N, C-alpha and C positions, 0 to 999 in steps of 0.2 A: 403127195406134197407138191409135185410139179404143177398140178392144176391150181392149187392154192396160190402158188407164186404167180402163175399166169393171171389169175383173178385179181390179185393185189396190184400187179403191174397195170392191168387193164383199167382199174378204177382209180389209179393214182393221178391221172391227168384230167383237168377240168373239162376239156373238150369231149373226152370219152364218157365222162359222167353226164354231160349234157346230151350226148347222143343216147345214152341209156334212158335218160329222162324223157327224151323225145319218143323213143321206141316203146317205152312203158305205156304210152297212150294208144299204141297200135302199130301194126306193120307199116312200113313206108318204103318208097323207092329210094334208090341211091341219091338221085337228084333232089328229092325232098329232104333227105337227111342233110345233104351238103349245103342246101340253100341258106339257112340261117347263119352259117359260119363264114368268117372272113379268112378262109383257108383255101389253099389250092385243092383241086379235086384229088391230086396225088397225096396230099396230106390226109384228107378225109379217108381215102382208101387205106392208108397205113393205119389209121385209127381203127377202122372197121376190121382189118386183119388181126389186130391185137385183141379186139373184143371177140372175134370169131375163134381165135386160138384158145381163149379162155373159156369158150363155150357159152358166152353171154349173148351171142346173136346167132341166128341161123338164116340162111338164104333159101328162098323158095321161088322157083321159076313158075310164073303164070302167064302162059302164052309167050309173048315176046319180052315181057317185063320180069324183072327180078325184085321180089319184096324181101325186105330185111325185117326180122322179128326179134324181139327181146326174149331171152330165156333167163329167168330169175334163179333157177335151181343152182347153178354154180355159186351164186352169192351166199348160199347156205354154208359152204366151206369156210368163207371168210367170217360169217356170222358166228359159227361155232368156234373158230379160232379166237376171235375177239371175245366172245363170251367167256371162254376159259380164263383169259387174262383179267377180264372184268371180275370174275368170281374170286380170283386170287387177290386182286386189289381190294375188293369189298371185305374179304376176310382180314386183310392187313389193317384196313381202316377201322374195322370193328374192334380189333385188338388195340389199336392206337387210342380209340375212344374209351375203351374199357380201362386202359392204363391211366388215363387222365381223370376218369370218374373215380377210380380207386384212390388216386393221389388226392383228389379234392375231398373225398370222404375222410382221409387220414388227417387233413388239415382242420377239419371241423369237429 
């Protein structure tokens, strides 16, 4: 459950979602990740640490450079959790719809 909490926290901020979107296109260096944001390097570092704690990114050293890659697998935890509630709401909406259909039938 802690990893789900970490994933939900990580994707809760628009800058972190933008970083995920950027990394989904392929690995990037820290400076490449930070460049499009109007944030301090320290702020970008904090966002990356939260993404890393959630398991959504990984770092790989290549020579003198460190490349950061996106890992989608932890998003499956959030997807499963959301899907369960979607299923519950779909069932309730189906019941709601059936109630009104039955009510309409009785009127006619």
